[in-house]
C-alpha positions as CSV (number, residue, x, y, z in Angstrom):
1,M,-16.7,-33.3,16.8
2,E,-13.6,-31.2,16.8
3,E,-14.0,-27.9,18.3
4,R,-13.0,-25.2,15.5
5,K,-10.5,-22.5,16.9
6,Y,-11.0,-18.8,15.9
7,A,-8.1,-16.2,16.5
8,W,-8.5,-12.5,16.9
9,T,-5.5,-10.5,17.1
10,F,-4.6,-6.9,17.8
11,P,-2.5,-4.5,15.7
12,H,-0.9,-2.3,18.2
13,V,-0.2,-2.5,21.7
14,K,-2.0,0.7,22.9
15,G,-5.8,0.8,22.0
16,T,-8.7,-1.3,22.3
17,M,-10.1,-1.7,18.7
18,S,-9.5,-5.3,17.4
19,T,-7.8,-5.8,13.9
20,A,-11.2,-6.9,12.5
21,N,-12.7,-3.6,13.3
22,V,-9.8,-1.8,11.8
23,M,-10.0,-3.8,8.5
24,R,-13.5,-3.1,8.3
25,M,-12.9,0.6,8.7
26,V,-10.3,0.5,5.9
27,L,-12.9,-1.6,3.8
28,A,-15.3,1.4,4.5
29,A,-12.4,3.8,3.6
30,L,-11.8,2.2,0.3
31,L,-15.3,2.0,-0.9
32,P,-15.5,5.6,-2.1
33,A,-12.4,4.7,-5.1
34,A,-13.9,1.3,-5.3
35,V,-17.6,2.4,-6.1
36,F,-16.1,5.2,-8.3
37,G,-14.1,2.4,-10.2
38,I,-17.4,0.2,-10.6
39,V,-19.7,3.2,-12.1
40,H,-16.8,4.3,-14.3
41,F,-15.5,1.0,-15.7
42,G,-18.4,-1.0,-15.3
43,L,-19.5,-4.5,-14.1
44,R,-16.0,-5.9,-14.9
45,A,-14.2,-3.8,-12.4
46,L,-16.8,-5.4,-9.8
47,L,-16.0,-8.9,-10.9
48,H,-12.0,-8.1,-10.3
49,M,-13.2,-6.9,-7.0
50,V,-15.2,-10.0,-6.1
51,I,-12.7,-12.5,-7.6
52,C,-9.6,-11.2,-5.9
53,M,-11.6,-10.7,-2.4
54,I,-12.7,-14.2,-2.4
55,T,-9.5,-15.5,-3.6
56,C,-7.5,-14.1,-0.7
57,M,-10.0,-14.9,1.9
58,L,-10.2,-18.7,0.6
59,T,-6.6,-19.2,0.5
60,E,-6.2,-17.7,3.9
61,F,-9.1,-20.0,5.1
62,V,-7.4,-23.2,3.1
63,F,-4.0,-22.2,4.5
64,E,-4.9,-22.0,8.0
65,A,-7.3,-25.3,7.9
66,F,-4.7,-27.5,6.2
67,A,-1.9,-26.0,8.6
68,D,-4.0,-26.5,11.8
69,R,-3.6,-22.7,12.7
70,P,-6.5,-20.7,14.5
71,L,-8.9,-19.1,12.1
72,A,-8.0,-15.7,11.4
73,V,-9.6,-15.1,8.3
74,T,-12.7,-13.4,9.9
75,D,-10.4,-10.6,10.8
76,C,-11.1,-9.1,7.2
77,S,-7.2,-8.7,6.6
78,A,-7.4,-10.8,3.6
79,A,-10.4,-9.0,2.2
80,V,-8.6,-5.8,2.3
81,T,-5.6,-7.3,0.3
82,G,-8.0,-8.5,-2.2
83,L,-9.7,-5.1,-2.9
84,L,-6.2,-3.5,-2.9
85,L,-5.1,-6.0,-5.5
86,S,-8.0,-5.3,-7.6
87,M,-7.9,-1.6,-7.5
88,M,-5.0,-1.6,-9.1
89,L,-5.4,-3.7,-11.9
90,P,-6.5,-2.8,-15.4
91,V,-10.3,-3.3,-15.9
92,G,-9.1,-5.0,-19.3
93,A,-7.0,-7.5,-17.3
94,P,-8.1,-11.4,-17.6
95,L,-10.1,-11.9,-14.7
96,W,-7.7,-15.0,-13.7
97,Y,-5.0,-12.5,-13.2
98,G,-6.7,-11.8,-9.5
99,I,-6.8,-15.3,-8.8
100,L,-3.0,-15.5,-9.6
101,G,-1.8,-12.5,-7.8
102,G,-4.4,-13.3,-4.8
103,V,-3.0,-16.8,-4.1
104,F,0.8,-15.4,-4.5
105,A,-0.1,-12.4,-2.0
106,I,-1.7,-14.5,0.7
107,A,-0.1,-18.1,0.3
108,V,3.5,-16.8,-0.2
109,M,3.8,-13.1,1.0
110,K,1.3,-13.5,4.2
111,M,0.8,-16.8,5.3
112,A,4.2,-18.5,4.6
113,F,5.5,-15.8,7.1
114,G,3.1,-16.5,9.8
115,G,0.0,-14.7,8.8
116,I,-1.0,-11.3,10.0
117,G,1.4,-9.3,12.0
118,K,4.4,-11.2,10.6
119,N,4.7,-10.4,6.9
120,R,7.5,-8.2,6.1
121,L,6.3,-6.9,2.7
122,N,2.6,-5.6,1.9
123,P,0.9,-8.7,0.4
124,A,-1.2,-6.6,-2.2
125,L,1.8,-5.1,-3.7
126,C,3.8,-8.1,-4.0
127,G,0.7,-9.8,-5.9
128,Y,0.6,-6.9,-8.1
129,C,4.3,-6.9,-9.0
130,L,4.0,-10.8,-9.3
131,L,1.6,-10.1,-12.3
132,L,3.4,-6.9,-13.5
133,L,6.7,-9.0,-13.8
134,L,4.8,-11.9,-15.6
135,F,2.4,-10.0,-18.0
136,S,4.1,-6.6,-18.3
137,D,2.3,-5.7,-21.6
138,T,-1.0,-6.5,-20.4
139,M,-1.0,-4.9,-17.0
140,R,0.4,-1.8,-18.4
141,N,-2.6,-1.9,-21.2
142,Y,-5.0,0.4,-19.8
143,S,-7.3,0.8,-22.9
144,F,-10.9,1.4,-22.0
145,G,-13.7,3.2,-24.2
146,D,-11.9,6.1,-26.2
147,F,-9.0,6.1,-24.1
148,G,-5.7,4.7,-25.4
149,S,-3.5,2.1,-23.7
150,S,-1.6,4.6,-21.8
151,T,-2.7,6.4,-18.7
152,L,-2.4,10.3,-18.8
153,L,0.9,10.1,-16.6
154,G,2.2,7.4,-18.7
155,Q,1.8,9.9,-21.8
156,F,3.3,12.7,-19.5
157,L,6.5,10.7,-18.6
158,Q,6.9,10.0,-22.6
159,G,7.0,13.9,-23.1
160,T,3.3,14.4,-23.9
161,V,1.8,17.7,-22.5
162,V,-1.3,16.2,-20.5
163,D,-4.1,18.0,-18.8
164,P,-4.3,16.4,-15.2
165,F,-7.8,17.8,-14.3
166,P,-9.5,14.4,-15.1
167,M,-7.1,12.7,-12.9
168,I,-8.4,14.6,-10.2
169,L,-12.3,13.7,-10.8
170,G,-11.5,10.3,-12.2
171,N,-12.8,10.9,-15.9
172,T,-9.6,8.7,-17.5
173,N,-8.2,5.4,-17.8
174,G,-6.2,3.7,-15.1
175,G,-6.1,1.2,-12.3
176,I,-9.5,0.3,-11.5
177,G,-9.8,2.2,-8.2
178,Q,-6.9,4.7,-9.0
179,T,-8.5,7.0,-11.3
180,S,-10.2,9.2,-8.8
181,S,-7.6,11.3,-6.5
182,I,-11.1,12.8,-4.8
183,A,-12.6,9.4,-4.1
184,I,-9.2,8.1,-2.8
185,L,-8.7,11.3,-0.5
186,A,-12.1,10.9,0.6
187,G,-11.3,7.6,2.1
188,A,-8.1,8.9,3.7
189,V,-10.1,11.7,5.4
190,L,-12.1,8.7,6.9
191,L,-9.2,7.0,7.9
192,L,-7.9,10.2,10.0
193,A,-11.4,11.1,11.0
194,F,-11.5,7.8,13.2
195,G,-8.0,7.2,14.0
196,I,-7.0,4.4,12.0
197,I,-4.0,6.3,10.6
198,R,-1.8,9.1,11.4
199,L,-0.8,12.1,9.0
200,R,2.9,11.4,9.4
201,I,3.3,8.7,6.8
202,P,1.2,10.3,4.1
203,A,2.7,13.7,5.1
204,A,6.1,13.0,5.1
205,A,6.1,11.0,1.6
206,A,4.0,13.5,-0.2
207,I,6.3,16.5,1.2
208,A,9.7,14.4,0.2
209,F,8.1,13.5,-3.2
210,V,7.4,17.1,-4.3
211,A,10.5,18.4,-2.9
212,T,12.4,15.9,-4.9
213,L,10.7,16.4,-8.1
214,F,11.3,20.3,-7.6
215,L,14.9,19.8,-6.8
216,F,15.9,17.5,-9.8
217,G,12.8,17.7,-12.0
218,G,13.9,20.8,-13.9
219,R,10.4,22.2,-14.3
220,G,10.7,24.7,-11.2
221,F,7.4,25.2,-9.2
222,D,5.1,24.0,-12.0
223,Q,1.5,23.5,-10.4
224,L,0.4,21.1,-13.5
225,Y,4.0,19.3,-13.3
226,F,3.4,18.3,-9.4
227,T,-0.8,17.8,-10.1
228,T,0.3,15.2,-12.5
229,Q,3.0,13.4,-10.6
230,L,1.0,13.3,-7.5
231,C,-2.4,12.3,-8.9
232,G,-0.8,9.5,-11.3
233,G,0.2,6.2,-10.9
234,G,-1.7,5.4,-7.7
235,F,0.7,7.5,-5.7
236,L,-2.3,8.5,-3.4
237,L,-3.5,4.9,-2.8
238,G,0.0,4.0,-2.5
239,I,0.8,6.4,0.5
240,W,-2.8,6.6,2.1
241,F,-3.8,2.9,2.1
242,M,-0.5,0.7,1.9
243,A,2.6,2.4,3.0
244,V,0.5,3.1,6.3
245,D,0.1,-0.6,6.8
246,Y,0.5,-1.5,10.6
247,V,2.2,-4.7,9.9
248,T,4.9,-3.2,7.6
249,S,5.6,0.2,8.7
250,P,7.6,1.5,11.8
251,I,6.0,2.0,15.3
252,T,8.1,5.0,16.5
253,K,7.0,8.5,15.6
254,N,10.4,9.5,14.0
255,G,10.5,6.0,12.3
256,Q,7.1,6.9,10.5
257,I,8.5,10.4,9.5
258,L,12.1,8.7,7.9
259,Y,9.5,5.8,6.4
260,G,7.8,8.4,4.8
261,L,10.6,10.6,3.7
262,L,12.3,7.4,2.2
263,I,9.0,6.4,-0.1
264,G,8.8,10.0,-1.4
265,V,12.2,10.3,-2.2
266,L,12.5,6.8,-3.8
267,A,9.1,7.5,-5.6
268,A,10.1,10.7,-6.9
269,A,13.5,9.5,-8.2
270,L,11.8,6.5,-10.1
271,R,9.5,8.5,-11.6
272,L,12.2,11.0,-13.2
273,R,13.4,7.8,-14.6
274,G,10.2,7.3,-16.1
275,I,8.7,4.4,-14.2
276,E,5.1,4.9,-13.5
277,E,4.5,2.4,-10.8
278,A,7.4,4.1,-9.1
279,V,5.2,4.1,-5.8
280,V,4.9,0.3,-5.7
281,Y,8.5,-0.2,-5.7
282,A,9.2,2.8,-3.2
283,V,6.7,1.3,-0.6
284,L,8.3,-2.2,-0.9
285,V,11.7,-0.9,-0.6
286,G,10.6,1.1,2.7
287,N,8.9,-2.2,4.2
288,L,12.6,-3.9,3.7
289,A,14.1,-0.7,5.5
290,V,11.5,-0.9,8.9
291,P,14.0,-3.0,10.7
292,L,16.7,-0.5,10.4
293,I,14.8,2.5,10.7
294,E,13.3,1.0,13.8
295,K,16.9,0.0,15.1
296,I,18.1,3.7,14.7
297,T,14.7,5.5,16.0
298,V,13.5,3.3,18.9
299,P,14.2,5.6,21.9
300,R,16.7,4.5,24.4
301,A,15.2,2.9,27.6
302,F,15.3,5.4,30.8
303,G,18.7,4.9,32.5
304,Q,20.3,2.5,29.8
305,Q,23.5,4.8,29.5
306,R,23.8,4.6,33.6
307,L,23.7,1.0,33.6
308,V,26.2,0.3,30.9
309,K,28.5,2.5,32.2
310,V,28.0,0.7,35.8
311,H,28.7,-2.5,33.7
312,N,31.8,-1.2,32.1
313,E,33.2,-0.2,35.5
314,K,32.7,-3.6,37.2
315,H,34.4,-5.4,34.2
316,G,37.3,-3.2,33.6
317,G,35.9,-1.2,30.5
318,A,34.8,-4.4,28.9
319,A,32.0,-4.2,26.7
């Protein structure tokens, strides 16, 4: 009987926590928002979560089995991708959207690039973008109960005056796991408390976001304006759970700050153009910019300048 191979990988050089343990902590941190989504939207929200998670895990398992790769599906990273994807979906979306988005996220945007640690873009965001591109009307229809198809942020971006308070508690429509800012922040506190993430990227993104809106939004220091922008459109979920992804974010301290600033500025610029899903595009563009950011922020090795000088002297100034 052929021996089955399993792989356990580590997301960073320093530290003893395995990828599986990190991903389990991320799943635990997502629970407050996920549970609130189920309580608020009902069992259909749970169905979306289960379908997306099973699809992502099964897709990774099948890909690894047929490609004769070590089985890494037990590291729970695919489960995190599925849960994040489901939390961005409107509850009224067809259930098979999660299957399509999950297969694309894992098979195309993760495994085709070599699996965990090698993908350039956040898989969950890519799966969501595919669905948004193919089914834009349905994906922007957040009808639920007495709520209309537009979210409070969507109404606000169209010029309607709204009360942002329901967006803080979560008593409104929107993505399944994006409506309650308190629940998302509770999960973020858990990630910070256990050292899973650092404050640099979310803080830099939030500061740049608010500063850009303050400078170019034409609303001055309007607290209701900033609260609506911060709590709507999945901005908090994006900066606390997606922008901080180990694989698609910079490894240097200065790089992480620059990366966060870039995401915040881009998200604000897109919001000023009336794009509700601004943080999705901002994070993906930030992912693409990571190689350049790391190139300009990686510290120069000690003695490197001296070695270059000696080399040039020996070779008559040649580079």
